[in-house]
Residue frames relative to the residue before (quaternion, step in Angstrom):
aa qw qx qy qz dx dy dz
X 1.0000 0.0000 0.0000 0.0000 0.00 0.00 0.00
X 0.4060 -0.7374 0.4572 0.2870 3.73 -0.50 0.96
X 0.5786 -0.6074 0.4227 0.3430 3.51 -1.16 0.67
X 0.7823 0.0905 -0.0550 0.6138 3.56 1.05 -0.73
X 0.2100 0.7837 -0.5574 0.1764 3.61 -0.58 0.99
X 0.4566 -0.6267 0.5393 0.3284 3.50 -1.23 0.48
X 0.2510 -0.7816 0.5634 0.0931 3.54 -0.72 1.19
X 0.1134 -0.8276 0.5493 0.0187 3.45 -0.43 1.25
X 0.2934 -0.7058 0.6057 0.2212 3.55 -1.13 0.68
X 0.8193 -0.1102 0.0132 0.5625 3.55 0.36 1.31
X 0.3697 -0.6971 0.5681 0.2340 3.54 -1.37 -0.05
X 0.6917 -0.5138 0.2879 0.4179 3.57 -1.23 0.48
X 0.6652 0.4998 -0.3496 0.4307 3.61 0.94 -0.77
X 0.6255 0.5239 -0.3525 0.4583 3.56 1.07 -0.64
X 0.6314 0.5379 -0.3378 0.4448 3.55 0.99 -0.74
X 0.6212 0.5425 -0.3301 0.4591 3.54 1.06 -0.88
X 0.6617 0.4770 -0.3223 0.4804 3.63 0.86 -0.85
X 0.6354 0.5181 -0.3472 0.4553 3.63 0.97 -0.70
X 0.6256 0.5385 -0.3272 0.4600 3.57 1.08 -0.71
X 0.6449 0.5207 -0.3122 0.4642 3.55 0.97 -0.95
X 0.6577 0.4941 -0.3100 0.4766 3.59 0.93 -0.94
X 0.6600 0.5212 -0.3227 0.4343 3.57 0.87 -0.89
X 0.6373 0.5432 -0.3268 0.4382 3.55 1.04 -0.84
X 0.6556 0.5102 -0.3231 0.4534 3.60 1.00 -0.79
X 0.6339 0.5263 -0.3080 0.4757 3.55 1.10 -0.83
X 0.6389 0.5767 -0.3119 0.4024 3.52 1.04 -0.88
X 0.5817 0.5981 -0.3723 0.4066 3.52 1.05 -0.71
X 0.7587 0.3792 -0.2176 0.4830 3.58 0.88 -0.84
X 0.7616 0.4440 -0.2017 0.4268 3.53 1.07 -0.75
X 0.8251 -0.1630 0.1314 0.5247 3.59 0.80 -0.70
X 0.5293 -0.6042 0.4557 0.3836 3.66 -1.09 0.34
X 0.3742 -0.6793 0.5795 0.2504 3.50 -1.27 0.48
X 0.3755 -0.6844 0.5698 0.2565 3.60 -0.96 0.80
X 0.2791 0.7074 -0.5836 0.2848 3.46 -0.22 1.46
X 0.7197 -0.4093 0.2713 0.4908 3.61 -1.17 0.17
X 0.1455 -0.8318 0.5340 0.0416 3.60 -0.80 1.05
X 0.5390 0.6233 -0.4367 0.3610 3.58 1.15 -0.23
X 0.6662 -0.5283 0.3587 0.3853 3.55 -1.27 0.47
X 0.7305 0.4216 -0.2413 0.4799 3.59 1.04 -0.64
X 0.5272 0.6553 -0.4096 0.3534 3.57 1.22 -0.21
X 0.4239 -0.6975 0.5186 0.2548 3.54 -1.10 0.79
X 0.3973 -0.7405 0.4649 0.2785 3.61 -0.50 1.00
X 0.5046 -0.6298 0.4922 0.3262 3.58 -1.17 0.62
X 0.4841 -0.6794 0.4561 0.3098 3.63 -0.98 0.69
X 0.7632 0.0703 -0.0733 0.6381 3.61 1.22 -0.42
X 0.6165 -0.4949 0.4437 0.4220 3.54 -1.32 0.17
X 0.4563 -0.6431 0.5224 0.3244 3.61 -1.03 0.69
X 0.4845 -0.6122 0.5134 0.3564 3.59 -1.19 0.45
X 0.0378 -0.8034 0.5918 -0.0543 3.46 0.30 1.44
X 0.2096 0.7989 -0.4968 0.2665 3.47 -0.36 1.30
X 0.1850 -0.7202 0.6239 0.2405 3.50 -1.35 -0.17
X 0.0279 -0.8044 0.5926 -0.0306 3.52 -0.95 0.91
X 0.2149 -0.7524 0.6150 0.0969 3.53 -1.37 0.49
X 0.1353 -0.7420 0.6500 0.0928 3.55 -1.00 0.86
X 0.0374 0.8315 -0.5510 0.0596 3.56 -0.94 0.82
X 0.1932 -0.7572 0.6180 0.0861 3.58 -1.24 0.57
X 0.2112 -0.7316 0.6352 0.1292 3.57 -1.14 0.78
X 0.2923 -0.7849 0.5165 0.1782 3.66 -0.39 1.10
X 0.6026 0.5768 -0.3564 0.4209 3.54 1.21 -0.41
X 0.7824 0.3124 -0.1450 0.5188 3.58 0.98 -0.89
X 0.4179 -0.6996 0.4708 0.3380 3.60 1.18 -0.52
X 0.4666 0.6698 -0.4508 0.3612 3.63 1.26 0.10
X 0.0736 -0.7646 0.6396 0.0293 3.50 -1.22 0.70
X 0.2027 0.8128 -0.5241 0.1535 3.59 -0.93 0.72
X 0.2470 -0.7699 0.5717 0.1396 3.52 -1.33 -0.10
X 0.1387 -0.7605 0.6282 0.0884 3.50 -1.34 0.34
X 0.1006 -0.8052 0.5839 -0.0257 3.54 -1.18 0.72
X 0.0507 -0.7590 0.6479 0.0403 3.53 -1.26 0.59
X 0.0795 0.8146 -0.5688 0.0808 3.59 -1.06 0.70
X 0.4054 -0.6518 0.5754 0.2824 3.52 -1.33 0.27
X 0.5264 0.5120 -0.4930 0.4666 3.54 0.71 1.24
X 0.5747 -0.5879 0.4423 0.3584 3.50 -1.21 0.48
X 0.8816 -0.0056 -0.0132 0.4717 3.53 -1.11 0.91
X 0.0191 -0.8559 0.5157 -0.0351 3.56 0.80 1.14
X 0.5954 0.6005 -0.3560 0.3977 3.62 1.19 -0.60
X 0.6125 0.5772 -0.3590 0.4034 3.63 1.18 -0.32
X 0.8389 0.1713 -0.1456 0.4957 3.61 0.72 0.82
X 0.6316 0.5683 -0.3392 0.4038 3.64 1.17 -0.46
X 0.8069 0.3138 -0.1200 0.4858 3.59 0.72 -1.08
X 0.0137 0.7791 -0.6231 0.0683 3.54 -0.86 1.10
X 0.1120 0.8176 -0.5589 0.0819 3.66 -0.79 0.74
X 0.0334 -0.7497 0.6595 0.0431 3.51 -1.31 0.51
X 0.4761 -0.6794 0.4783 0.2881 3.56 -0.78 1.05
X 0.8076 0.2447 -0.2079 0.4947 3.55 -0.99 0.93
X 0.7007 0.4181 -0.2510 0.5208 3.56 1.34 -0.14
X 0.6252 -0.5445 0.3687 0.4204 3.56 0.59 -1.07
X 0.3756 -0.6935 0.5647 0.2432 3.55 -1.31 -0.34
X 0.1429 -0.7801 0.6085 0.0263 3.54 -1.17 0.79
X 0.1034 -0.7328 0.6649 0.1011 3.52 -1.23 0.64
X 0.0266 -0.7921 0.6093 -0.0232 3.57 -0.86 0.99
X 0.1441 0.8186 -0.5227 0.1893 3.56 -0.60 1.20
X 0.6535 0.4998 -0.4108 0.3930 3.58 -1.32 -0.22
X 0.7569 -0.1801 0.1710 0.6045 3.66 -0.67 -0.98
X 0.0562 -0.9190 0.3901 0.0023 3.48 0.75 1.30
X 0.1243 -0.6975 0.7001 0.0892 3.46 -1.34 0.67
X 0.2960 -0.8112 0.4667 0.1910 3.60 -0.08 1.17
X 0.5248 0.6262 -0.4090 0.4065 3.63 1.21 -0.31
X 0.4929 0.6432 -0.4423 0.3844 3.62 1.19 -0.29
X 0.6244 0.5750 -0.3507 0.3956 3.58 0.98 -0.78
X 0.7546 0.3564 -0.2460 0.4929 3.62 0.53 -1.02
X 0.5937 0.5531 -0.3895 0.4358 3.63 1.08 -0.50
X 0.6766 0.4914 -0.2967 0.4612 3.56 0.93 -0.92
X 0.6406 0.5174 -0.3395 0.4546 3.60 0.95 -0.73
X 0.6363 0.5339 -0.3211 0.4549 3.56 0.99 -0.85
X 0.6821 0.4673 -0.2933 0.4800 3.64 0.91 -0.83
X 0.6037 0.5284 -0.3559 0.4793 3.57 1.04 -0.62
X 0.6633 0.5078 -0.2996 0.4608 3.57 0.88 -0.93
X 0.6451 0.5148 -0.3299 0.4582 3.64 1.11 -0.54
X 0.6175 -0.5667 0.3384 0.4279 3.59 1.25 -0.21
X 0.4717 0.6794 -0.4464 0.3415 3.59 1.30 0.05
X 0.4784 -0.6592 0.5084 0.2795 3.61 -1.11 0.78
X 0.6710 -0.5462 0.3301 0.3773 3.59 -1.12 0.69
X 0.6638 0.4873 -0.3297 0.4618 3.66 0.88 -0.83
X 0.6565 0.4930 -0.3165 0.4751 3.60 1.01 -0.69
X 0.6121 0.5369 -0.3502 0.4631 3.60 1.11 -0.69
X 0.6449 0.5194 -0.3367 0.4483 3.58 0.87 -0.88
X 0.6620 0.5087 -0.3027 0.4597 3.55 0.88 -0.96
X 0.7033 0.4816 -0.2852 0.4383 3.62 0.80 -0.97
X 0.6507 0.5204 -0.3214 0.4499 3.56 0.88 -0.88
X 0.7070 0.4564 -0.2834 0.4598 3.60 0.77 -1.03
X 0.6854 0.5031 -0.3146 0.4220 3.58 0.84 -0.91
X 0.7234 0.4154 -0.2671 0.4825 3.65 0.99 -0.67
X 0.4116 0.6597 -0.5062 0.3729 3.61 1.22 0.16
X 0.3561 -0.7731 0.4898 0.1887 3.63 -0.65 1.09
X 0.3112 -0.7991 0.4616 0.2270 3.56 1.35 -0.01
X 0.0185 0.8757 -0.4820 0.0234 3.60 0.79 1.15
X 0.7689 0.2799 -0.1566 0.5531 3.65 1.20 -0.47
X 0.0318 0.8640 -0.5024 0.0034 3.61 0.68 0.86
X 0.6259 0.5758 -0.3188 0.4184 3.52 1.21 -0.60
X 0.8419 0.0631 -0.0069 0.5359 3.59 1.02 -0.71
X 0.7746 0.2192 -0.1688 0.5687 3.60 1.24 0.18
X 0.0436 0.8982 -0.4345 0.0504 3.50 1.17 0.99
X 0.5212 -0.6131 0.4948 0.3281 3.54 -1.15 0.62
X 0.5529 0.6107 -0.3933 0.4083 3.60 1.20 -0.35
X 0.7163 0.4074 -0.2727 0.4965 3.60 1.25 -0.20
X 0.3863 0.7228 -0.4794 0.3138 3.53 1.19 0.30
X 0.0087 -0.7654 0.6418 0.0461 3.55 -1.21 0.53
X 0.1921 0.7934 -0.5606 0.1390 3.59 -0.87 0.93
X 0.1874 -0.7635 0.6115 0.0900 3.51 -1.20 0.57
X 0.1498 -0.7811 0.6051 0.0362 3.54 -1.17 0.82
X 0.0050 -0.7849 0.6194 -0.0151 3.58 -0.84 0.98
X 0.3003 -0.7510 0.5499 0.2085 3.61 -0.84 0.81
X 0.7309 -0.4730 0.3057 0.3854 3.56 -1.38 0.08
X 0.6551 0.4816 -0.2868 0.5066 3.54 1.40 -0.05
X 0.5775 -0.6112 0.3647 0.3999 3.52 1.36 0.12
X 0.4760 0.6158 -0.4888 0.3941 3.71 1.08 0.19
X 0.0765 -0.8410 0.5331 -0.0526 3.50 -0.91 1.03
X 0.0376 0.7668 -0.6407 -0.0115 3.51 -1.24 0.49
X 0.1395 -0.8034 0.5785 0.0206 3.55 -1.19 0.67
X 0.1403 -0.7603 0.6282 0.0868 3.51 -1.32 0.45
X 0.0446 -0.7484 0.6616 0.0110 3.57 -1.08 0.91
X 0.3477 -0.7645 0.5090 0.1884 3.56 -0.46 1.20
X 0.5982 -0.6047 0.4016 0.3395 3.59 -1.16 0.69
X 0.7234 0.4164 -0.2434 0.4940 3.61 1.19 -0.35
X 0.3670 0.6813 -0.5293 0.3479 3.58 1.19 0.40
X 0.5386 -0.6654 0.3997 0.3277 3.56 -0.93 0.93
X 0.4854 -0.7064 0.4532 0.2451 3.54 -0.92 1.08
X 0.5897 -0.2800 -0.7560 -0.0472 1.39 -2.09 1.31
X 0.0396 -0.7742 0.6316 0.0069 3.55 -1.10 0.82
X 0.2986 0.7420 -0.5687 0.1921 3.48 -1.13 0.79
X 0.2616 -0.7498 0.5866 0.1590 3.56 -1.35 0.04
X 0.0749 -0.7811 0.6193 0.0272 3.52 -1.24 0.52
X 0.2228 -0.7794 0.5744 0.1140 3.54 -0.91 0.98
X 0.0857 -0.7695 0.6314 0.0438 3.51 -1.33 0.60
X 0.7294 -0.3666 0.2898 0.4996 3.54 -1.22 -0.39
X 0.8537 -0.0968 -0.0096 0.5115 3.52 -0.46 1.33
X 0.7055 0.4006 -0.2667 0.5203 3.54 1.06 0.67
X 0.0140 -0.7573 0.6492 0.0705 3.53 -1.33 0.28
X 0.1419 -0.7664 0.6249 0.0456 3.56 -0.93 1.03
X 0.0592 0.7832 -0.6144 0.0746 3.55 -1.02 0.93
X 0.1390 0.7856 -0.5958 0.0919 3.56 -1.24 0.56
X 0.1569 -0.7590 0.6249 0.0937 3.45 -1.41 0.30
X 0.7771 0.1920 -0.2706 0.5348 3.52 -1.23 0.73
X 0.3368 0.7577 -0.4689 0.3043 3.51 0.99 1.08
X 0.6507 -0.5132 0.3854 0.4059 3.52 -1.28 0.27
X 0.7326 -0.3331 0.2365 0.5445 3.64 1.12 -0.50
X 0.7459 -0.4280 0.2802 0.4266 3.56 -1.36 0.11
X 0.5293 0.6294 -0.4167 0.3875 3.67 1.15 -0.38
X 0.5774 0.5996 -0.3955 0.3881 3.61 1.10 -0.53
X 0.7314 0.3997 -0.2529 0.4912 3.55 0.77 -1.03
X 0.5862 0.5822 -0.3562 0.4365 3.60 1.03 -0.66
X 0.7118 0.4476 -0.2611 0.4742 3.57 0.86 -1.01
X 0.5688 0.5815 -0.3676 0.4507 3.57 1.18 -0.55
X 0.6847 0.4773 -0.2830 0.4726 3.56 0.82 -1.04
X 0.6197 0.5641 -0.3127 0.4472 3.56 1.02 -0.84
X 0.7017 0.4756 -0.2590 0.4629 3.51 0.89 -1.03
X 0.6190 0.5354 -0.3342 0.4674 3.56 1.02 -0.80
X 0.7122 0.4667 -0.2634 0.4534 3.58 0.80 -0.96
X 0.7558 0.4018 -0.2232 0.4663 3.60 0.97 -0.63
X 0.6064 0.5459 -0.3657 0.4478 3.62 1.26 -0.09
X 0.2267 -0.7675 0.5834 0.1385 3.56 -1.00 0.82
X 0.5790 0.5842 -0.4482 0.3502 3.57 -1.35 0.23
X 0.7931 -0.3047 0.2385 0.4704 3.52 -1.31 -0.33
X 0.6501 -0.5446 0.3648 0.3842 3.55 -1.15 0.73
X 0.6251 0.5641 -0.3480 0.4122 3.60 0.98 -0.74
X 0.6545 0.4969 -0.3010 0.4840 3.58 1.07 -0.76
X 0.6511 0.5086 -0.3288 0.4574 3.59 1.06 -0.66
X 0.6327 0.5333 -0.3010 0.4740 3.50 1.07 -0.79
X 0.6499 0.5147 -0.2869 0.4799 3.56 1.04 -0.97
X 0.6487 0.5186 -0.3321 0.4472 3.58 0.89 -0.88
X 0.6256 0.5440 -0.3367 0.4466 3.57 1.06 -0.70
X 0.6427 0.5040 -0.3266 0.4756 3.58 0.96 -0.89
X 0.6502 0.5209 -0.3236 0.4486 3.60 0.87 -0.91
X 0.6772 0.4896 -0.3049 0.4569 3.58 0.90 -0.87
X 0.6200 0.5318 -0.3396 0.4664 3.58 1.08 -0.71
X 0.6521 0.5118 -0.3088 0.4663 3.55 0.98 -0.80
X 0.6412 0.5115 -0.3291 0.4680 3.60 0.93 -0.79
X 0.6856 0.4901 -0.2808 0.4592 3.58 1.08 -0.70
X 0.7274 -0.4222 0.2255 0.4918 3.59 1.31 0.05
X 0.1631 -0.8658 0.4590 0.1141 3.53 1.29 -0.55
X 0.7478 -0.2374 0.2761 0.5551 3.56 -1.13 -0.81
X 0.4455 -0.7280 0.4581 0.2485 3.57 -0.67 1.13
X 0.6437 0.5132 -0.3444 0.4513 3.61 1.19 -0.34
X 0.6658 -0.4962 0.3354 0.4450 3.60 1.11 -0.26
X 0.5329 -0.6193 0.4768 0.3243 3.56 -1.27 -0.41
X 0.0245 0.8003 -0.5991 -0.0053 3.52 -1.24 0.52
X 0.8250 -0.0031 0.0660 0.5612 3.61 0.82 -0.97
X 0.0670 -0.7739 0.6296 0.0133 3.52 -1.31 0.48
X 0.0499 -0.7934 0.6067 -0.0018 3.55 -1.24 0.51
X 0.0697 -0.7695 0.6334 0.0430 3.54 -1.27 0.46
X 0.0059 -0.7862 0.6174 -0.0248 3.56 -1.06 0.87
X 0.0496 0.7722 -0.6292 0.0727 3.66 -0.72 1.03
X 0.0472 -0.7983 0.6003 -0.0117 3.50 -1.07 1.00
X 0.0844 0.7316 -0.6755 0.0363 3.50 -1.40 0.41
X 0.5887 -0.5912 0.4106 0.3679 3.56 -1.02 0.79
X 0.8490 -0.0553 -0.0248 0.5248 3.55 -0.69 1.19
X 0.3935 0.7468 -0.4462 0.2972 3.59 1.23 0.56
X 0.6228 0.5562 -0.3360 0.4356 3.62 1.21 -0.25
X 0.6310 -0.5102 0.4183 0.4082 3.53 -1.34 0.10
X 0.7518 0.3294 -0.3047 0.4831 3.56 -1.31 0.43
X 0.6609 -0.5172 0.3789 0.3901 3.57 -1.28 -0.27
X 0.8615 0.1271 -0.0694 0.4867 3.55 -1.16 0.64
X 0.4900 0.6390 -0.4381 0.3996 3.55 1.01 0.81
X 0.2088 -0.8087 0.5460 0.0651 3.53 -0.66 1.23
X 0.5655 0.6005 -0.3809 0.4177 3.60 1.32 -0.06
X 0.2338 -0.7669 0.5805 0.1420 3.59 -0.48 1.13
X 0.7867 -0.0965 0.1090 0.5999 3.55 1.00 -0.89
X 0.1044 0.7473 -0.6547 0.0461 3.53 -1.02 0.87
X 0.0619 0.7955 -0.5910 0.1190 3.58 -0.46 1.28
X 0.0200 -0.7684 0.6393 0.0212 3.52 -1.26 0.69
X 0.1174 -0.7084 0.6929 0.0648 3.53 -1.13 0.88
X 0.1978 -0.8580 0.4659 0.0880 3.61 -0.15 1.21
X 0.8210 -0.0194 0.0668 0.5666 3.56 0.99 -0.74
X 0.3307 0.7413 -0.4965 0.3075 3.59 0.00 1.26
X 0.4981 -0.6722 0.4468 0.3170 3.62 -0.86 0.84
X 0.7606 0.1957 -0.1225 0.6067 3.60 1.25 -0.49
X 0.0444 -0.8683 0.4925 0.0390 3.61 0.55 1.11
X 0.6411 0.5153 -0.3518 0.4469 3.58 1.05 -0.62
X 0.6110 0.5400 -0.3323 0.4739 3.58 1.08 -0.68
X 0.6784 0.4614 -0.2939 0.4904 3.55 0.90 -0.83
X 0.6146 0.5289 -0.3569 0.4638 3.62 1.07 -0.58
X 0.6075 0.5463 -0.3352 0.4691 3.54 1.07 -0.74
X 0.6442 0.5249 -0.3277 0.4496 3.58 0.90 -0.90
X 0.6721 0.4865 -0.2938 0.4745 3.59 0.99 -0.85
X 0.6396 0.5318 -0.3239 0.4507 3.59 0.96 -0.90
X 0.6757 0.4851 -0.2845 0.4767 3.59 0.97 -0.90
X 0.5980 0.5498 -0.3421 0.4723 3.55 1.12 -0.62
X 0.6902 0.4904 -0.2795 0.4528 3.48 0.90 -0.97
X 0.6201 0.5526 -0.3479 0.4348 3.57 1.11 -0.62
X 0.6312 0.5215 -0.3463 0.4580 3.60 1.10 -0.46
X 0.7359 0.4063 -0.2204 0.4947 3.58 1.19 -0.39
X 0.5094 0.6879 -0.4070 0.3189 3.54 1.28 -0.17
X 0.3887 -0.6870 0.5677 0.2338 3.59 -1.00 0.81
X 0.6287 -0.5237 0.3914 0.4210 3.60 -1.17 0.39
X 0.4642 -0.6856 0.4889 0.2747 3.58 -0.97 0.90
X 0.3118 -0.7276 0.5828 0.1837 3.58 -0.96 0.95
X 0.2389 -0.7772 0.5687 0.1245 3.57 -0.81 0.99
């Protein structure tokens, strides 16, 4: 395992397969919030309609994110992180290359707000007719907890983001702005390990209405230099619930299991 590496939650081809699978399930299970007018161009895949939270713990130096969605295996493309660099969430009308692009720019010393601007502006928008960059949503947090986010005007409603102390919540096809507001509130008011604070944010978002299509998958990724088990491991926690009627509850079970095995954090 390399000492320093970009930790990816999946790859673009895997995400595409997940989208195709999710679309077939969607036909039988629920409608997708996509253009519905007779003149609208249909989307080639379901958007990554989701809510996510990025967070930083200044006491431990850990940075990470958590996500929940009504798509199969949402962890295969939303969360990206590198220890000592930061964490990124990329969703909605998603281009998963935003993840590694943003980490590379953070690593070069660029601030999160400048990273967001640069990544979006240089997006060539290769599918404007049915996968427009105007619908992208992503958030970028550096290793010091500074954060910035972007929600495109064509992300499926309700879509938006909200920043708090060392956190950013964002989502699309949500019940409303209370989802991200409650996520930030929960993150800021919860104590304990970063995993518990990220989890509390997901739970609060779901209580506020969450993804209007329901639940299916969830994931969490937390990194810190040499913060993982074994040697040269920067992964403090990497968990995925790919297909579950109660993915946040299952994620809590895994987080609590991990807590019983965690070694003391070195500062």
